[in-house]
MITORFI-163923 format. One line per field, with one value per residue: chain; residue in one letter; x, y, z of N, C-alpha, C in turn; residue number from 1. Coordinates in Angstrom, 3 decimals, padded with zeros to 6 digits. Atoms other than C-alpha are relative to their C-alpha. Layout:
BEGIN
c: A  ...
r: A  ...
n_east: X  ...
n_north: Y  ...
n_up: Z  ...
ca_east: X  ...
ca_north: Y  ...
ca_up: Z  ...
c_east: X  ...
c_north: Y  ...
c_up: Z  ...
k: NUM  ...
//
This chain:
BEGIN
c: A  A  A  A  A  A  A  A  A  A  A  A  A  A  A  A  A  A  A  A  A  A  A  A  A  A  A  A  A  A  A  A  A  A  A  A  A  A  A  A  A  A  A  A  A  A  A  A  A  A  A  A  A  A  A  A  A  A  A  A  A  A  A  A  A  A  A  A  A  A  A  A  A  A  A  A  A  A  A  A  A  A  A  A  A  A  A  A  A  A  A  A  A  A  A  A  A  A  A  A  A  A  A  A  A  A  A  A  A  A  A  A  A  A  A  A  A  A  A  A  A  A  A  A  A  A  A  A  A  A  A  A  A  A  A  A  A  A  A  A  A  A  A  A  A  A  A  A  A  A  A  A  A  A  A  A  A  A  A  A  A  A  A  A  A  A  A  A  A  A  A  A  A  A  A  A  A  A  A  A  A  A  A  A  A  A  A  A  A  A  A  A  A  A  A  A  A  A  A  A  A  A  A  A  A  A  A  A  A  A  A  A  A  A  A  A  A  A  A  A  A  A  A  A  A  A  A  A  A  A  A  A  A  A  A  A  A  A  A  A  A  A  A  A  A
r: M  Q  T  E  D  L  L  A  R  F  L  Q  E  L  T  A  V  D  P  V  A  V  W  A  H  G  S  L  A  G  G  D  Y  Q  E  G  R  S  D  L  D  L  I  T  V  L  P  G  P  V  T  P  R  V  V  W  R  I  A  L  T  H  A  R  L  R  N  E  P  L  A  A  K  L  H  C  T  Y  L  T  P  A  T  A  D  D  T  D  R  S  H  L  T  W  A  H  Q  K  L  F  R  R  P  V  S  P  V  T  R  R  E  L  H  A  F  G  R  V  L  H  G  R  G  P  A  G  L  L  P  A  V  S  D  R  E  L  G  A  Y  V  V  R  D  Q  R  D  F  W  R  R  A  V  D  N  P  R  L  W  T  Q  D  V  W  V  D  L  G  M  V  I  F  A  R  A  T  V  T  V  R  D  G  R  L  I  S  K  G  E  A  L  D  L  L  P  E  L  G  A  P  V  E  V  V  E  D  I  R  G  R  R  Y  G  D  P  A  P  P  A  E  G  W  T  A  R  R  A  G  L  T  R  D  Y  L  G  P  A  I  D  A  L  T  A  S  Y  G
n_east: 000.776  -000.844  000.112  -000.727  -001.245  -000.807  -000.117  -001.268  -000.830  000.325  000.044  -001.644  -000.714  000.284  -001.076  -000.904  000.539  000.510  001.593  001.082  000.994  000.712  001.196  000.796  001.328  000.572  000.683  -001.053  000.084  001.242  000.457  001.083  -001.049  -000.332  -001.915  000.271  001.054  -000.024  -001.462  -000.645  -000.189  -000.925  -000.441  -001.179  -000.311  -001.652  -000.177  -000.408  000.338  000.023  -000.972  -000.477  -000.593  001.050  000.720  -000.419  000.004  001.786  000.335  -001.416  000.815  001.075  -000.670  -000.604  000.940  001.042  000.277  000.690  001.455  001.042  -000.464  000.610  000.705  -000.115  000.754  -000.182  -000.085  -000.864  000.104  -001.163  000.520  000.412  000.698  001.576  000.938  000.334  000.970  -000.195  -001.356  -000.084  -000.398  -000.801  000.536  -000.626  001.425  000.604  -001.068  -000.939  000.086  000.736  -000.052  001.383  -000.206  000.963  001.460  001.150  000.288  -001.257  -000.514  001.170  -000.454  -001.605  000.170  001.610  -000.636  -000.975  -000.769  -001.447  -001.056  -001.402  -000.058  001.342  000.989  000.089  000.228  -001.076  -000.477  000.932  000.943  001.382  000.551  001.601  001.488  000.305  -001.357  000.063  000.880  -000.198  -000.230  000.324  000.654  -000.685  -001.032  001.330  000.280  -000.957  -000.638  000.492  001.321  -000.425  -000.499  001.113  000.178  -000.804  000.007  -000.769  -000.958  000.923  -000.230  -001.099  000.424  -000.661  001.102  001.117  -000.089  -000.205  001.004  000.989  -000.435  -000.181  001.122  000.449  -000.623  000.569  001.591  -000.052  -000.800  000.828  001.745  000.260  -001.502  -001.163  -000.050  000.343  -000.653  000.190  000.816  001.485  000.189  000.710  001.800  001.217  -000.230  001.238  001.158  000.057  000.682  -000.731  000.703  -000.608  -000.612  -001.394  -000.675  -000.763  -001.260  -001.251  000.261  -000.591  -001.629  -000.623  000.424  000.233  -000.684  001.342  -000.191  -000.193  001.088  001.131  -000.109  000.511  -000.253  -001.023  000.510  001.624  -000.756  -000.186  000.983  000.263  -000.673  000.226  001.520  000.421  -000.921  000.342  001.196  000.371  -001.328  -000.082  000.507  -000.820  -000.889  000.888  000.336  -001.394  -000.893
n_north: -000.727  -001.527  -000.754  000.190  -000.535  -001.412  -000.787  000.334  -001.399  -001.509  -000.431  000.230  -000.869  -000.841  000.308  -001.066  -001.278  000.746  -000.447  000.830  000.465  -000.382  000.366  -000.460  -000.117  000.094  001.337  001.101  000.290  -000.149  001.709  -000.221  -000.272  000.039  -000.326  -000.970  -001.198  -000.601  -000.433  000.559  -001.182  000.614  -000.918  000.201  -000.540  -000.432  000.246  -001.310  -001.436  -000.460  -000.611  -000.024  001.289  001.190  -000.875  000.328  001.705  000.135  -000.231  000.965  001.431  -000.354  -000.102  001.771  000.477  -000.965  000.877  001.676  000.120  -000.876  -000.452  -001.334  000.088  000.236  -001.244  000.207  -001.122  -000.131  -000.712  000.524  -000.479  -001.203  -000.723  001.055  -000.441  -001.193  000.805  -001.254  000.025  000.453  001.013  000.599  001.201  000.449  000.439  -000.367  -000.029  -001.162  -000.234  -001.517  -000.340  -000.373  000.878  001.123  -000.291  001.294  001.222  000.664  000.500  001.015  001.174  000.777  000.520  000.479  000.982  -000.212  000.838  -000.200  000.354  -000.017  -000.229  -000.164  -000.463  -001.263  -000.408  -000.569  -000.440  -001.281  000.045  000.203  -001.406  000.256  000.119  -001.502  -000.419  000.879  -000.650  -001.450  000.060  000.496  -001.565  -001.329  000.448  -000.215  -001.448  -000.851  000.101  000.514  -000.737  -000.904  000.543  000.092  -001.150  -000.157  001.287  000.248  000.657  001.410  001.097  000.719  001.523  000.070  -000.990  000.528  000.932  -000.537  -000.969  000.451  001.388  -000.729  -000.647  000.817  -000.250  -001.073  000.073  001.107  -000.272  -000.802  000.230  001.281  -000.397  001.211  000.040  001.128  000.161  -000.630  000.594  -000.052  -001.403  -000.018  001.021  -001.459  -001.342  000.122  000.168  -001.394  -001.103  -000.106  000.601  001.656  000.078  -000.212  001.361  000.936  -000.104  000.040  002.032  000.203  -000.867  000.121  001.342  000.565  -000.302  -000.505  -000.642  -001.454  -000.853  -000.416  -001.735  -001.085  000.604  -000.653  -001.371  000.478  000.696  -001.014  -000.457  000.590  -000.433  -001.078  -000.087  000.363  -000.226  -001.181  000.028  001.389  -000.553  -000.934  000.933  000.924  -000.938  -000.725  000.877  000.471  -000.685
n_up: -000.053  000.097  -001.452  -000.705  000.420  -000.205  -001.572  -001.175  000.047  -000.259  -001.286  000.236  000.147  -001.089  -001.023  -000.158  -001.351  -001.457  -000.146  -001.033  000.750  001.455  -000.096  000.820  -000.019  001.238  001.078  -000.160  -001.490  -000.136  000.077  001.316  000.912  001.409  000.290  001.223  000.086  -001.166  -000.173  -001.105  -000.878  -000.843  -001.257  -000.761  -000.828  000.053  -001.662  -000.220  000.915  000.751  000.583  001.357  000.244  -000.280  000.743  001.027  000.677  000.203  001.359  000.484  -000.319  000.671  001.438  000.368  000.515  000.767  001.224  -000.290  000.178  -001.204  -000.673  -000.103  -001.104  -001.297  -000.586  -001.332  -001.148  -000.632  -001.437  -001.465  -001.233  -000.826  000.861  000.608  -000.871  000.460  001.458  000.944  000.638  001.318  000.071  001.581  000.408  000.930  000.755  001.113  000.515  -000.819  -001.039  -000.289  -001.219  -000.039  -001.435  -000.235  -000.199  -001.238  000.540  000.030  -001.854  -000.543  000.869  -000.680  -001.381  000.363  000.717  000.719  -000.116  -000.351  001.092  -000.584  -001.609  -001.038  000.642  -000.296  -001.559  -000.506  000.963  000.496  -000.433  000.311  000.360  -000.435  000.933  000.268  001.162  001.543  000.833  000.575  001.117  001.129  000.512  000.799  001.061  001.237  000.181  000.319  001.090  000.872  000.433  000.693  001.635  000.809  000.756  001.254  001.428  001.135  -000.451  000.316  001.321  000.122  -000.507  -001.228  -001.074  -000.094  -000.914  -002.025  -001.294  -000.590  -001.483  -000.872  -000.876  -000.615  -001.004  -001.034  -000.504  -000.964  -001.072  -000.681  000.258  -000.724  -000.485  000.415  000.870  001.185  001.351  001.165  000.120  -001.076  000.137  001.422  -000.578  -000.673  000.913  000.562  -000.837  -000.334  001.214  001.307  001.438  000.216  001.036  -000.610  -000.989  000.663  001.015  -000.966  -000.194  000.946  000.005  -001.491  -000.243  001.124  001.342  000.439  001.134  000.033  000.086  000.992  000.487  -000.832  -001.275  -000.607  -000.241  -000.462  -001.188  -000.446  -000.024  -000.814  -001.407  -001.372  -000.244  -001.420  -001.657  -001.284  -000.828  -001.105  -001.224  -000.983  -000.457  -001.374  -000.773  -000.869  -000.907  -001.108  -000.186
ca_east: -000.088  001.696  000.460  002.135  005.085  005.722  004.517  007.532  009.561  008.503  008.763  012.573  013.796  012.168  014.884  016.953  014.777  013.989  010.645  008.558  006.021  003.891  000.296  -002.436  -005.586  -008.416  -009.745  -006.300  -007.009  -010.619  -011.421  -012.868  -009.164  -009.014  -005.575  -005.064  -007.726  -007.558  -004.789  -002.355  -002.611  -000.326  001.334  004.665  005.949  009.626  011.421  012.734  012.510  011.972  015.067  016.544  018.279  015.487  013.623  016.092  016.304  012.163  012.274  015.254  013.003  010.016  012.177  013.665  010.216  008.871  009.160  007.470  003.833  001.403  003.701  001.605  -000.631  001.277  000.219  002.271  002.108  005.169  004.655  007.060  005.786  005.978  003.851  001.141  -001.184  -001.881  -004.728  -004.272  -000.584  000.621  002.589  005.649  003.480  004.458  001.293  000.166  004.510  005.489  006.171  004.122  002.737  -000.736  -002.450  -003.806  -007.700  -010.118  -011.100  -007.737  -007.097  -010.444  -009.743  -005.820  -007.675  -010.842  -009.216  -005.961  -003.109  -000.111  002.800  005.558  006.170  003.737  000.260  -001.702  -002.616  -000.196  001.293  -001.845  -004.195  -008.036  -010.640  -013.979  -017.357  -017.946  -014.386  -015.104  -018.346  -017.471  -015.339  -017.008  -019.635  -017.229  -015.437  -019.411  -019.916  -016.635  -015.325  -017.682  -020.556  -018.565  -016.971  -020.804  -020.861  -017.824  -019.314  -016.170  -015.097  -018.057  -017.311  -014.433  -014.841  -012.808  -015.142  -018.251  -016.881  -015.316  -018.101  -020.823  -019.322  -017.895  -021.273  -022.376  -020.177  -020.464  -024.125  -023.673  -020.889  -022.856  -026.205  -024.487  -020.577  -019.282  -017.122  -018.194  -016.661  -016.534  -018.702  -021.307  -021.198  -022.708  -025.495  -026.607  -026.346  -029.873  -031.845  -030.682  -032.181  -029.211  -029.640  -029.140  -027.960  -024.597  -024.171  -024.216  -021.813  -019.332  -020.198  -018.952  -015.729  -014.758  -016.066  -016.333  -015.144  -017.239  -017.609  -016.657  -019.663  -022.539  -022.480  -023.508  -023.107  -020.523  -022.215  -025.918  -023.718  -022.486  -025.707  -027.151  -024.607  -024.796  -028.602  -028.542  -025.640  -026.397  -029.695  -028.687  -025.048  -027.270  -029.527  -027.112  -024.999  -028.338  -029.285  -025.508  -024.011
ca_north: 000.001  003.351  004.911  002.971  003.363  006.574  007.307  004.595  006.546  009.687  008.663  007.040  010.338  012.393  010.474  013.456  015.727  013.005  013.244  012.345  011.598  011.300  010.881  011.105  012.689  013.118  010.445  008.424  007.922  008.077  004.661  006.969  007.365  007.432  006.501  008.823  011.339  011.885  013.827  012.550  014.574  014.124  016.137  015.873  016.776  017.780  017.446  021.059  024.943  025.158  026.715  027.574  024.183  022.081  024.430  023.691  019.728  019.771  021.166  018.847  015.747  016.867  017.625  013.622  012.762  014.807  011.795  009.153  008.713  010.545  012.547  015.526  014.627  014.337  017.254  017.668  020.256  020.715  021.070  020.822  020.364  023.520  024.988  022.332  023.878  027.130  026.285  030.374  029.709  029.262  026.010  025.082  022.997  020.929  021.474  021.777  021.221  024.170  025.381  028.028  028.592  027.523  026.456  023.401  023.519  022.370  019.862  018.350  018.185  016.186  014.214  013.075  012.600  010.758  008.600  009.610  007.308  006.899  006.412  006.991  007.389  008.740  009.401  012.330  012.235  014.118  015.913  017.929  018.988  017.946  020.066  020.539  020.202  023.855  024.890  022.636  024.020  027.535  027.028  024.918  028.089  030.660  029.139  028.709  032.199  033.857  032.120  029.604  032.156  035.162  032.377  031.942  035.409  034.846  033.146  032.938  030.374  027.813  026.608  024.815  021.046  021.601  024.754  022.718  019.679  021.246  023.758  021.081  018.132  020.926  021.971  018.943  018.089  021.300  020.719  017.286  018.698  021.572  019.590  016.256  017.175  014.315  014.021  012.585  011.349  012.801  009.587  010.203  014.102  013.108  010.421  013.442  016.129  015.026  014.869  018.513  019.701  019.902  019.472  015.480  016.069  017.912  015.568  012.765  014.611  014.877  011.175  010.528  012.406  011.079  007.475  006.731  007.127  009.973  011.164  014.959  017.265  017.786  021.369  024.059  021.514  023.453  026.797  025.254  023.225  026.181  027.818  025.183  025.186  028.220  028.878  026.233  026.647  030.563  030.322  026.724  028.356  031.520  029.186  027.235  030.420  031.612  028.401  027.781  031.222
ca_up: 000.143  -001.283  002.288  004.141  002.381  002.645  006.372  007.125  004.924  006.268  010.030  008.814  007.761  010.884  012.875  011.971  014.528  017.093  017.187  020.429  018.576  015.247  015.332  012.408  012.296  009.863  007.323  008.139  011.578  011.385  009.166  005.983  004.182  000.521  -000.884  -003.794  -002.720  000.835  002.335  005.099  007.962  010.614  013.877  014.979  018.224  018.263  021.777  021.663  019.932  016.481  015.486  012.049  012.088  012.815  010.118  007.505  008.380  008.304  005.034  003.961  005.104  002.863  -000.115  -000.247  -000.542  -003.079  -005.710  -003.823  -004.610  -002.295  -001.086  -002.348  000.010  003.157  005.323  008.775  011.790  014.059  017.704  021.111  024.427  025.572  022.617  022.024  024.935  023.023  020.297  018.860  018.230  014.726  014.428  011.283  009.041  005.979  003.449  -000.189  -001.017  001.205  004.157  006.373  009.744  010.965  014.598  015.566  015.527  018.641  016.219  015.106  018.842  019.656  016.512  018.160  021.732  020.081  017.805  016.349  015.518  016.963  014.142  016.951  020.398  022.850  022.229  022.743  026.416  028.460  025.607  024.404  025.996  025.824  024.335  026.340  024.330  025.057  023.343  020.344  019.659  019.758  017.488  014.934  015.084  014.675  011.848  009.947  010.782  010.169  007.436  005.416  005.916  004.237  001.447  000.446  -000.687  -003.095  -006.494  -008.052  -005.354  -005.908  -009.098  -007.842  -006.734  -003.305  -001.783  -002.837  -001.160  002.534  002.773  002.389  004.553  006.802  007.539  008.066  010.360  012.444  012.753  014.573  016.664  018.277  017.933  019.720  020.825  018.444  015.422  012.102  009.119  005.791  004.674  007.709  006.757  003.028  004.756  006.791  004.164  002.497  005.670  006.492  003.242  001.196  -002.838  -003.658  -006.765  -004.886  -002.382  -004.973  -007.254  -003.863  -003.249  -006.529  -006.795  -003.444  -003.470  -007.303  -011.220  -011.871  -015.630  -016.702  -015.870  -018.011  -019.765  -017.352  -014.231  -012.289  -012.810  -011.732  -008.832  -007.722  -007.643  -005.702  -002.826  -001.880  -002.062  000.682  002.535  003.424  004.970  006.571  008.466  009.264  010.755  012.788  014.091  015.066  017.280  018.692  018.537
c_east: 000.969  000.070  001.014  001.264  000.464  -000.495  001.230  001.336  000.302  000.708  001.903  001.121  -000.460  001.212  001.036  -000.126  -000.231  -000.897  -000.375  -000.691  -000.562  -001.377  -000.418  -000.825  -001.207  -000.745  001.238  -000.175  -001.691  -001.137  -000.519  001.263  -000.044  000.973  -000.646  -000.869  000.179  001.330  000.540  000.216  000.746  000.648  001.146  000.458  001.318  -000.165  000.556  -000.365  000.107  000.968  000.237  000.148  -001.059  -001.220  000.612  000.014  -001.467  -000.231  000.768  -000.738  -001.026  000.577  000.379  -001.282  -001.209  -000.137  -000.995  -001.139  -000.934  000.711  -000.638  -000.890  000.239  -000.276  000.901  000.603  001.237  000.111  001.144  -001.319  -000.498  -000.733  -001.259  -000.872  -000.542  -000.467  000.088  001.482  000.384  001.408  001.229  -001.094  000.686  -001.179  -000.169  001.796  000.699  -000.076  -000.658  -000.522  -001.890  -000.802  -000.505  -001.559  -000.603  -000.128  000.784  000.130  -001.070  000.294  001.084  -000.611  -001.042  000.336  001.477  000.951  001.224  001.310  001.603  -000.184  -001.034  -001.295  -000.531  000.303  001.192  000.995  -001.131  -001.559  -001.528  -000.517  -001.868  -000.960  -000.199  000.857  -000.437  -001.018  -000.373  000.386  -000.365  -001.269  000.553  000.607  -001.238  000.136  000.545  000.671  -000.836  -001.274  000.435  000.312  -001.535  000.365  000.861  -000.721  001.023  000.484  -000.749  000.186  000.976  -000.301  000.552  -000.988  -001.375  000.268  000.140  -001.171  -001.053  000.133  000.450  -001.028  -000.800  000.280  000.328  -001.025  000.089  001.180  -000.477  -000.912  000.509  001.330  000.487  000.256  -000.611  000.507  -000.544  -001.513  -001.298  -000.743  -001.280  -001.575  -000.858  -000.681  -001.738  -000.949  -000.191  000.000  001.016  -000.525  000.772  001.152  001.726  000.412  000.329  001.152  001.270  000.273  001.107  001.162  000.918  000.205  000.595  000.864  -000.740  000.509  000.419  -001.642  -000.592  000.407  -000.908  -000.323  000.439  -001.070  -001.525  000.703  000.145  -001.354  -000.944  000.297  -000.303  -001.052  -000.342  000.862  000.127  -000.799  000.624  000.898  -001.122  -000.840  000.437  000.670  -001.010  -000.575  001.153  000.816  000.031
c_north: 001.070  000.848  -000.054  -000.047  000.962  000.676  -000.743  000.810  001.155  -000.270  -000.579  001.241  001.081  -000.588  000.957  000.976  -001.261  000.169  -000.586  -000.482  000.730  -000.047  000.700  000.519  -000.184  -001.148  -001.467  -000.771  -000.389  -001.102  000.783  000.283  -000.820  -000.190  000.368  001.240  000.906  000.640  -000.788  000.812  -000.787  001.434  -000.760  000.812  -000.224  000.073  001.570  001.334  -000.683  000.462  -000.205  -001.518  -000.918  000.538  -000.775  -001.746  -000.707  000.112  -001.295  -001.779  -000.163  -000.178  -001.329  -000.587  000.043  -000.825  -001.057  -000.006  000.160  001.038  001.436  000.530  000.234  001.677  000.001  001.207  -000.229  000.228  -000.344  -000.045  001.035  001.206  -000.715  000.206  001.541  -000.215  001.679  000.324  -000.635  -000.936  -000.208  -000.871  -000.145  000.146  000.508  000.355  000.965  000.593  001.525  -000.318  000.051  -000.723  -001.030  -000.050  -000.622  -001.508  -001.101  -000.527  -000.845  -001.155  -000.969  -000.848  -001.151  -001.442  -000.261  -001.283  -000.026  -000.859  -000.181  000.770  000.391  000.169  000.932  000.445  000.154  001.022  000.856  000.182  -000.244  001.348  -000.064  000.146  001.404  000.484  -000.504  000.602  001.601  -000.284  -000.335  001.228  001.156  000.047  -000.138  001.563  001.049  -000.005  -000.642  000.888  001.277  -000.881  -000.390  000.730  000.364  -000.712  -000.582  -001.647  -001.509  -000.507  -000.900  -001.388  000.097  001.258  -000.825  -001.378  -000.165  000.703  -000.943  -000.972  000.825  000.236  -000.656  -000.805  000.949  -000.141  -001.212  000.549  000.777  -000.356  -001.200  000.070  -001.158  000.310  -000.719  -000.471  000.394  -000.971  000.197  001.076  -000.267  -001.035  001.112  001.105  000.032  000.547  001.849  001.070  000.369  -000.444  -001.608  000.535  000.547  -001.084  -001.061  000.268  000.015  -001.769  -000.302  -000.012  -000.725  -001.473  -001.281  000.479  000.698  000.486  001.359  000.441  000.018  001.546  000.852  -000.357  000.734  001.329  -000.428  -000.624  001.153  001.036  -000.222  -000.241  001.035  000.492  -000.694  000.306  001.686  000.120  -001.217  000.442  000.886  -000.723  -000.883  000.905  000.691  -000.841  -000.188  000.987  000.824
c_up: -000.240  001.226  000.673  -000.285  000.105  001.306  000.757  -000.487  000.278  001.640  -000.027  -000.443  001.325  001.089  000.340  001.093  001.110  000.170  001.402  000.017  -001.046  000.127  -001.705  000.423  -001.066  -000.610  000.297  001.140  000.208  -000.800  -001.432  -001.207  -001.424  -001.110  -001.380  -000.086  001.566  000.618  001.232  001.211  001.156  000.735  000.330  001.049  000.266  001.734  000.556  -000.913  -001.396  -000.809  -001.839  -000.387  -000.517  -001.526  -001.316  -000.082  -000.166  -001.645  -001.090  -000.236  -000.813  -001.789  -000.599  -000.361  -000.867  -001.241  000.478  -000.222  001.648  000.555  -000.167  000.840  001.688  000.583  001.485  000.888  000.802  001.049  000.947  001.035  000.781  -001.043  000.003  000.875  -000.825  -001.468  -000.840  -000.402  -001.304  000.386  -001.669  -000.697  -001.499  -000.695  -001.211  -000.641  000.784  001.284  001.024  001.406  000.128  001.731  -000.196  000.266  001.096  -000.810  -000.406  001.259  000.488  -000.544  000.614  001.134  -000.271  -000.609  -001.082  000.129  000.174  -001.060  001.180  001.194  000.721  -000.511  000.820  001.764  000.648  -001.029  -000.115  000.733  -000.357  -000.529  000.455  -001.169  -000.308  -001.119  -001.662  -000.747  -000.020  -000.793  -001.301  -000.405  -000.590  -001.284  -001.008  000.031  -000.651  -001.035  -001.010  -000.058  -001.035  -001.345  -000.618  -000.528  -001.247  -001.043  -000.794  000.745  -000.467  -001.154  -000.203  000.888  001.408  000.694  -000.138  000.929  001.293  -000.274  000.295  001.184  001.159  000.963  000.840  001.089  001.171  000.589  001.240  001.441  001.113  -000.073  001.769  000.923  -000.611  -000.976  -000.856  -000.762  -001.117  -000.787  000.943  -000.214  -001.515  000.530  000.410  -000.807  -000.501  001.317  000.844  -000.977  -001.146  -001.246  -000.011  -000.936  000.577  000.714  -000.774  -001.330  001.335  000.209  -001.203  -000.449  001.162  -000.602  -002.033  -001.207  -000.869  -001.629  -000.166  000.509  -001.205  -000.301  000.983  001.721  001.084  000.488  000.847  001.688  001.130  000.573  001.685  001.366  000.748  000.193  001.109  001.337  000.453  000.932  001.308  000.772  000.556  001.041  001.331  000.812  000.957  001.243  000.888  000.397  001.296
k: 1  2  3  4  5  6  7  8  9  10  11  12  13  14  15  16  17  18  19  20  21  22  23  24  25  26  27  28  29  30  31  32  33  34  35  36  37  38  39  40  41  42  43  44  45  46  47  48  49  50  51  52  53  54  55  56  57  58  59  60  61  62  63  64  65  66  67  68  69  70  71  72  73  74  75  76  77  78  79  80  81  82  83  84  85  86  87  88  89  90  91  92  93  94  95  96  97  98  99  100  101  102  103  104  105  106  107  108  109  110  111  112  113  114  115  116  117  118  119  120  121  122  123  124  125  126  127  128  129  130  131  132  133  134  135  136  137  138  139  140  141  142  143  144  145  146  147  148  149  150  151  152  153  154  155  156  157  158  159  160  161  162  163  164  165  166  167  168  169  170  171  172  173  174  175  176  177  178  179  180  181  182  183  184  185  186  187  188  189  190  191  192  193  194  195  196  197  198  199  200  201  202  203  204  205  206  207  208  209  210  211  212  213  214  215  216  217  218  219  220  221  222  223  224  225  226  227  228  229  230  231  232  233  234  235  236  237  238  239  240  241  242  243  244  245
//
């Protein structure tokens, strides 16, 4: 399996920075992973400060993997024991084949504690503070209100598959999180969306690209899909944030 081969090679390369722990989250840990389609979402805990030399070694690690199958899907954020408890702090991250900084969200933190896969070293308990239901719910509502609702008002975005897929799936997952206090997979989100009033055509379009081998879209479908998605998500997000915000 190409995924396991890449993970083994990644762990081998990481010995240069002596990691305390390496964890998988997202679909790779949660059981809905689709090889070649899903990202490989990882967290590495380093033993000490992220110095320029450590950054160089991490960049070199990913450069050595660049010709491996699925390497472009491998995303990893680098924490240290001293910085792991700050949910607002941005951490060194390799994703989309470049280095930048971003926080480790409460959703990711909850995933790691609920079903994270330990690839190396210690587990999340004792290294990563747990996330309360209140903190998790507040985060997903804020994300829907401040990011996704504003994105709905930008028509250009919704002609792209990635925006339709993420917008719809994340809305369904957010709904379950604030309503029931639990996390669901992307597959479960797709099953739930019609019950939440989402347009079935759009849901099946997403499902086909995630799990099937879809034909090229029919003429006019991309524009129609964008309209259906925006017409649904705008009021749906407004209702969610009004109820739980």
